[in-house]
N, C-alpha and C positions, 0 to 999 in steps of 0.2 A: 352564636359569634363564633366563627371557626379561626379568630386570632386576636393576639392580645392587639389593646387597643394603644398600649402604654407601654415601654419598655420594664424590664423588671428594677432597674437601679436608675436612679435619676443622674443628669448628668455630672461630673464633676469628682474631687477625691474625698473617699471617708475621713472624717478627722480622727487626730492621732488617741484621745481618750476612746472612740467606737473600736479602734482598731485594737489598741489594748485590752480591754473590754471582750473583745469579740463582740459584738453586737451589728446591727445592722442600722448603717449612718443614714438619715435620711438626706443627708446633704443639703441642709436648710441652711443659706448665709444672710446673716453674720454669725448665728448660732445654730446649732442643731437641734433637735428636740430634744435627744440625751443629756446634752451639757445643758440645757436649759432649767428640767426638770432637778437635775445634779445641782445647777447655781455654779459650773465652773466655767474656765476660761474654753473655749473651743478653738483649738491649733488644728489646721490644717496643712500641712505639708505638701506641696504642688511642684517638686522636684527629687520625687522621689524613683531609684533606679528598679525599670522591669526588672520580674521576679525571672529566673530561669539562667540559660546560659544565654551569651551571646549567641548570633544568628552566624552561624559556622563554625562556631568553635569547638564542635563534639568534631565535627570532619574532620577539622585539623590536627585536633589531639590525636584521632585514628591513623593520621597521613602518619606524625612523628612516630607510634607506633610502629608502624609498618617499617618506616627507614629504619628506627633501631633494632628490628629485629633481622632486617634486612643486614645494616651493620655485625650485628652480633653473628649473625649465620655465616655471613663472608669471613668473620676472624678467625671460629671454628675450623673452617674449611681449609684457611691458608694453615692453621697452625698444626691440624694432621695431613697436610700434605706436607712437613717439613720435618713433621717427627715421624710418619708411619705412612707415607707412601700410598703403598702398594695394597696398604688396608683398603683405603678407597677407593680401589678400582683406577687409578689414573694413570696408567700405563700409556705409551707413547701411542697406541694406535685405536685405543679406546674413545677419548672426544671427537675424535675427527670422523669416524666411522658413525658410531651411532648421534654423533649432535647432540652431544649430554655434557650440559654446565655443570659448574663443581657446586651450583647453590639453586635450590631450588623455588620456585617462583609460591608468591604469597597472595592472597586474592586482594582483590582493590576492592574494599567495601565499599567506596563513594565516589568513585569511577567508573568508567568503561574500560571493560578489558581488554588490556592490550596483548594484540597476537604476536607471537613469534616472525619473524620474516621469513622466510623460505630459506632452505639454506641448501648445499647439492644434494641431489638426487639419490635415491638409494641404491646401492651398488648392488647388480642383480647375479643372483648362483646360477643361472642357467639363460641363456636363451631361450625366447617363446617356438615352440613347434613348426616345423617348416612350412610355417606360412608369413611367406613376405610381400606384405600387399602396399602395394605400391600405387595408390590412386588419389587422385583431387578429392576424392570423396571424403577421405578419412580427415580428421581435424583443423576444423575452422579455428584454429588457434585460441582451443578452449583455454578459460583460464585456469589455471594451476594453484589450486588455496594450500595456504602453508600449513606443512604439518608440523605438528606440535611436538617440539622439541623437550617437554618437560625430561625434567629428571628427578631422580629422587635421591636423596643422603645417602650416606654410609651410615653404617650399624652405628659409628662414632657419633654421628649429628643427629640428633634426636628433633624433627619437625613440631618444633614446641610452640607453632604459629595455630595449629590445630586442635582442638578439644573439643570433648561434647559440650564448654558451654558456650563454645559460639554457633550451635547449632541448636536451634529453638527444639522444643519439642512437636510441634508443629512442622517443622521442618524434616524432621526425622521421618513422623508419620507419611508425609508427603513423599518422600524418598523411596521410602519401602513401598509404599501402595504403587508408585511411579516403578519400581523395579518389578514388581509382580503382574502391571500391563504391560510393559514394552519388555523388557528383559526375560523373564521368564519363560514365554513362548518358543525362543528361539532357545534358551540354556534351562530347560524344566528341570531343575535337578534339586530342587527344593519344596519341602511339603507346606503349605501353607498355614495352618493351624501349628503345627509342630514348630515352624521357625518364630511365629507369632508368642508362643510361649516362651522361647529360651531368650528371646528378644527384649520382653517385657520383666525376665527377673536377672537384673543387671546383679547383683547382690551371685548370686551360685554361677555367672557366665564364666565358664574358661578363656586360655589364653585363645585358643582357635576360634573359638567364637566371636571373640572381641575382631579377631581378621575377617574372620563374614563378616562380620556386621559393619565393617568399612567397605569391603569389597562389596556390598549388596548396596552402600549409598555411593561409594565412586560410578559404579556400574549406572545406578537410576542418572546420575548427573550429566552422564553421558546420550542420554536419551531423551535428555530438553534442552531447548534453551536457558529455559529458566534459572538454571541454575550453574549456567557457565561462567559465572565468577569464584566460586570455589573450587571447581572441579578440576584445576591441573593441583593444586594443595592437596585438595581429600587422596588423592592419586600416591602423591608423597608418602602423606601420613600412613597409608596402604601397605604402601611397599617397604616402610622403614619398617612395620609393624610384624611383616610378616620374614625379611630377613633376620630380625632382631630372635623372631620364634622359631628361626632356624638357627640360628648361631645359638642359641639357648638349650638347643637340643645337647642329646647324650648320646650314649650308645642305645639305650633302651629302644624297645619296639616296639613302643605305644606309640601310636600316631591316630590322630582323630582324622577322620570324613572331612569336619568342618574346614580341617587346613588345605586340604585337595581341591574343597567347592573353592573357598576364599582365592588359591593360585589361578583356578579354572575360569572363575570372574575376569580378574585382574589380567590372564593370559589374552581373553577375549578384548576386553578395552584396551590392550596397548596395539592389538592390532589395527583395530579402528580408532584409533583417538592417537597413538603414537606413533611408532615407526615398525615396519615389518621385522627387523632383526632383533628389537629387544622383543616381539611379540614368539617370535621362532625360540630364542632361550629360554625366556620362561615356560613355554610348552614344551621342553624340553625336561624343566620342573616338574613338570604336571605330570608326562610319562611314569618318572622317576619316586614319584611318589602313590601312583596309583599301581606299580611293579610293588611296591613298598608294603602296601596295602594288602598286596593280591586281590586286584578287583575283580583282576579278571576271572577270578575259579570262586566264586559265591556261593553258586549252586551246588557243588561236588558231593558228593556223602562226605560228612564227618561225623566225628564219634556223637554220640548223645554227652550233654552233661550243661550247665546252666549257663557256663562261663563260654560255649560255643553259640550261644541263640544270640538271636537278635529278633526285636518286636518285627512286624510286618512293613511299617512305614519307610524305620529305619533301614530295612535291609533292602526293600525296595528305593531309593534315596541313593544308598551304595552301589546299587546295577544302574542308574541314570546316571548318577558321576561318572562311572566306569564308561559308560556307555557315549557320553557327552565328548570324555578324551579321547576314543576309539574314533567318532569323528574325526575331530581337530587333529588327528596323526594320519588321517586317511585325507583331509583338507590338504595341510600341509606337504605331504608325499604326493601327492596328485599336481600341487602346483610347480615344487621344484622338481619333481621328477628323483626323488631320495627315495632311497628306504625307508620301509614302517618299522616303528620301534614296538609298538606292539602288533604281537604275532594272532591273526587268526585263529590259525590252527590250534594253540593255547585256553580256548577260550571256554568258559564253564559255566557262564552266566546269563540269566535267560533275559530278554528280550523286555523292554519295558513293558508296563502296561497302560491303557487308558489315561490320561491325566486327569479327567473329571474322577473317574475312580479312586485316583491315587488320592487326589485332595481332598477324598470325603472317609477317605483310611478303608476304602476295599481295596483289596490287592491282591486280585486271580494271576491264578498261576500261567506266565506264559511259556511258547514254547524259547527252545536255545536256537542261536543262529546256524549252527548248521542243520538242524532238520528244518527250518524254514525254507532256505537254500537250497533244498534236495527235494522238497515236495512241490506240489503243482497245486497246492490248495489256494482255492479263491476267497480270503478271509480278512474280515477289516483288521488292520496293525493301527497304533498308535501311533502319530506323527513322528516321533522321533524313532520310533524303530522302522519304520518307513524310510525315514533316511540311514537309519543305519547300513537296512536290506541293502540297497541300492549306491549308496557311497561304496556298499562292500566291492558289488559286480565292476564297480567303477576301478577300485584300487586292482582288485582281478584284471579287467583289461589292459591297466597299464604295467601290472606282473608280466601278462602273458606276450606283450608286447619285449617287454626286457631279456625274459627269456629267449624269445625268439632272435633278438641281435645279438645276445651270446653266442648263442648255439650256431648259428650263422658265420660267425668271428674266426669258429672252428670246424667251420665246414662240413654241419651236424644236423643236418634239419631234421629235427623231431617228429616223431611218427605219428602222436597224437597231436598237432599242431591245430589239421582240421577240424579235430573232433571239440579240442580245446575250445575252438573259438564258436564251433557251432551249439557249442551247450552257452555260454553267455549269452550268447547274440539270442535264443531261446529261451532262457532265463530272464534277462531284461524284455521281453514281450511280454512275456509273463506278468510281470512284474508290472512294468506298465498298465497292460490290461485292470489290475486289480486295484492300480491305482485309483483307475477312472471310473472302475464298478465300485470303490468303497467312497472318493471325494470328489464327485461329479465334478464339472465346470462349473454351476451353480453355488458350489461349497468352498471352490479351491480357493477365491481370493479372500476368505474369512479367518484362516491360519498363516500366517508368515511363515511355519514348517513345513507346511503341504507345499505354499508354491516352490521352496525351496528345494523340496524332493522333487518335485515334476522335474525341474531344471537337472540337479542331481542327475535324472536317469536321461534326460535328453543329452547329456554334457557326457553318460554313459555313449549313446550311438557315438556321437563325434569323436571318442576314443576306439570306438571298434572301426571307424573309419578309417581312421590312422593307421590303424595297424593292417587293414586291407591296402592301403594306399604306400606302405612299405613292403608287404608280398609281393606288390604286382613289379618291383623292379625286375625280380629274377623271373615268375613266370611269365610274365607280363599278357596276364589276363581282363583286359580291360573293358571286357563286361561285367564283370563282377564289381570292377572299382568302377565304374561310373554310376553303377546302380548303389554300390553305399555313399558313393559322392552326393546322390541325392537325396538318400536318408538324412547325410551329415547334413545338407543343407536346411530340410526340412525340421530337424533338433534345433539348429542357431536362430532360425525363423521363429520356431516355438520359444526359444529362452526369449527372444530379443520381445516377442508378443506378453510374456508372460512379467517380465521387466515394466512394461508399459504398463500390466493391469495392476502390478502391485501398488502403482504411486497412489489410487485412493487409502489405500493403510496408510502412508507417510512414511518419509525419510525414515522415521526413527524406529520403524516398526522390521525393517529390511535384515534380515539374516546378514552375521557378517560377514561371510565369506561368501555371500553372492556376485559381489565385484567379481569375483574369480569364474564363475560361471557364464556373466556376461562378456566377459574376456574370453573364453571361448568361442562364443556365439560370434562375435566381431571379427577375430582371427580366422574364422569357419568361414564367412559369409568374405570377407576379403581376398579369402586364397579362391572361394571359389570364381568370385570376379574374374579376380587375373588366371584364372589357368582357363574357365569352361565359356567366358565372355564371349567368345568370338560365334560360339555353337548355341547362345540363345537368343530366343527373340525378345522383342523391345520388352513387352511388359511383362518377362519374366526379369528382365535387368533393372527396370525400375521397380518391382517388387523386394528384389534383392537388397538393391540400394537403399529403400527404404528400410528395409528391417536395419540393415547398417546403421544408417543415421539412426533408428531405434534406440542402437546396442550403445551408441556412444555417446548419446545424449543422457542416455543413464547414468551412464558412469561421470558424467560428467557435473550434473545433478547431488549423484550420491558424493561426491565429496565434500560437500558439507559438512555429512554426519560421519564418513566413514574412509580415512586416510589408506584400504587399500585400493578402493576405486582410483583414487591418486599413481598410486604405484602401479595398477593393470594398466591404465592410462599410456604412461611414461613405457610402459613395456611394448606396447601396440605403437610407439611414436616411433621406439628404436627399432619398429620393424619395415618403418614407412622411408 
């Protein structure tokens, strides 16, 4: 037999005597076997109330708790506004510019997550480059997704709705694994065994490590739709803890690396999930903490002593923390055309090693950035190191253009302008060749950082093209301009192709600043159509239009997980 021929229990209710003695009642009527043997009256209560809470009562209780917490949060906020409004940051222009409410959101445990309605567009700090694409190919009314206008409470307002008790151990383990699967490849600052060691030792966890733990969870929630229900509240808790840690500090020179790492993760989260302005402001906090810890000077000669020694894994974590902050500084400067905070000239920190060796605890000694920039050696580097080298070339191209602009204002053309430009062009060509040898096309799509490094290299080509276009206004060297416009077109089409190839990895594995590279591609393609369309063949026009559509489509799809895509789509719309 493969199943029971009869049910385990007879139909009907057990008698009161069997219930009291916890016996299995045979439910015979009018008298069960146990009562017949004991010669007592067999009584049955057929109106017994079912055990357990009523259907829907738990959901109702949770809804009442959420409502009460919201009322308490609102009352605390109003009290703080009345007594000490400036501590809450409620200035006249703060909420309007950042779309920040005075109350942070709470998770909806029983219903669907309610999105915020879209507010006014983000104010632009600069106009896009001299690309004024006015083409009906752009923007078939793309749907702009709402920007998450999550606010975080002031240091006087503790978000009590989030605690470790509301997150099960299984959920915590899922979030940590999700972090190392999707966030770590683009922000590779943590050693996995070391991180797991201090995460499991809660009794000795420092305040900075607690902040980093919540930052890891918050970053992981942004990398999956599964945990979207409490993403905003987790972010509010993390921001509160970080602000509280800063306020509790004194004039001591002690600062922990976990503090900087937590701010880096939250900054990347804010760029992708809140808005550009808030991410930019948090990035400034990151740069100051990096300077405070002197992470730019980790490998300079130091006096011998036990207090000056770090184990190799901790030292490599500090190196990676610095280089991620360095790249973040360059991404923002390239996007805004703004000065850079972390100066390249004072960096005395070695480049990061390969991540596989770092995770195994093997930390080979890498070269310095200055040595790599001046060397023509073809050798493999870690994906993060490749990104550092290429974004440095890109930032030097931007500085080169800014220096040229200033010198022409004073009618003083630099003698070494051409030599600097030729050096940048040669360096970029060597790095692209090295990248193609080390990471050929068959392995490019396996690592999102490598794909992004290729995009940064092509973005540098676009910047060099802009320099030549600017220079041509004086010397009218049209043959050189056309040559570099073709190179800029090729680079823009390569970025569009890489964005299309990246789709199979999933939107959650995209580098946070990839929308910026795609924006440069779309702007260059649109300008090329505007300026050179009359000189192009029909098939060439079709290829450029196809690449332009691919770039815009990639930005539209990325809006689902990255608000920077929304931001750069708005910039492109303002150009039309």
